[in-house]
C-alpha positions in Angstrom: 21.3 -16.0 -8.7 18.2 -18.3 -9.3 16.1 -16.8 -12.1 12.7 -17.5 -12.3 9.8 -16.3 -14.4 6.1 -15.0 -13.7 3.3 -14.3 -16.0 1.3 -11.3 -15.8 -2.6 -12.0 -15.6 -5.0 -9.3 -17.0 -5.6 -6.0 -15.3 -2.5 -6.3 -13.1 0.3 -3.6 -12.7 3.9 -3.4 -12.4 3.4 -3.1 -8.6 1.2 -6.3 -8.7 3.8 -8.3 -10.8 6.9 -7.0 -8.0 4.5 -8.3 -5.3 3.7 -11.6 -6.8 7.5 -12.0 -7.4 9.4 -10.3 -4.7 7.0 -10.1 -2.0 7.5 -6.5 -1.4 8.1 -3.3 -3.5 11.9 -2.9 -2.2 12.8 -4.3 -6.2 10.4 -2.6 -8.2 13.0 -0.7 -10.1 15.2 -3.8 -10.3 12.4 -5.9 -11.8 11.7 -2.9 -14.5 15.2 -2.4 -15.3 15.6 -6.3 -15.7 12.5 -7.0 -17.8 12.7 -3.6 -19.7 9.4 -2.5 -18.4 9.0 1.3 -19.6 7.6 2.7 -16.4 5.0 2.2 -13.5 2.3 4.0 -15.5 2.4 1.2 -18.1 0.2 -2.2 -17.5 2.0 -5.5 -18.5 0.1 -7.1 -21.2 -1.9 -10.3 -19.8 0.7 -13.3 -20.1 3.5 -10.9 -20.1 6.7 -12.9 -18.8 8.8 -11.3 -16.1 12.5 -13.0 -14.8 13.1 -12.2 -11.1 15.9 -13.2 -8.7 14.2 -16.2 -6.8 17.1 -15.2 -4.0 15.8 -11.8 -3.3 12.1 -13.1 -2.7 10.7 -11.9 0.2 8.2 -13.8 2.9 5.1 -15.3 1.8 5.7 -14.8 -2.1 7.9 -17.8 -1.7 5.9 -19.6 0.4 2.9 -19.6 -1.6 4.9 -20.8 -4.5 2.8 -18.2 -7.0 -0.4 -20.0 -6.7 -2.2 -16.6 -5.9 -1.8 -13.7 -8.2 -2.3 -9.9 -7.5 -4.2 -8.0 -10.0 -5.7 -4.6 -8.9 -5.9 -3.3 -12.2 -7.7 0.0 -13.3 
């Protein structure tokens, strides 16, 4: 397991954080459980740090190396 971290940006949702880390929503529940996130209706705080398993990253998320951050917000 290769753990990396990601900082949420203002107006991001947990879905955005999952797309930024894993590249798809397959590991949404894992991301929330691993980071103690209370649920999909709770917005991450700007700058909140999320840990994720880099070995599970799918596709472009790994290639872009987190230079573009999704933040769809409200």
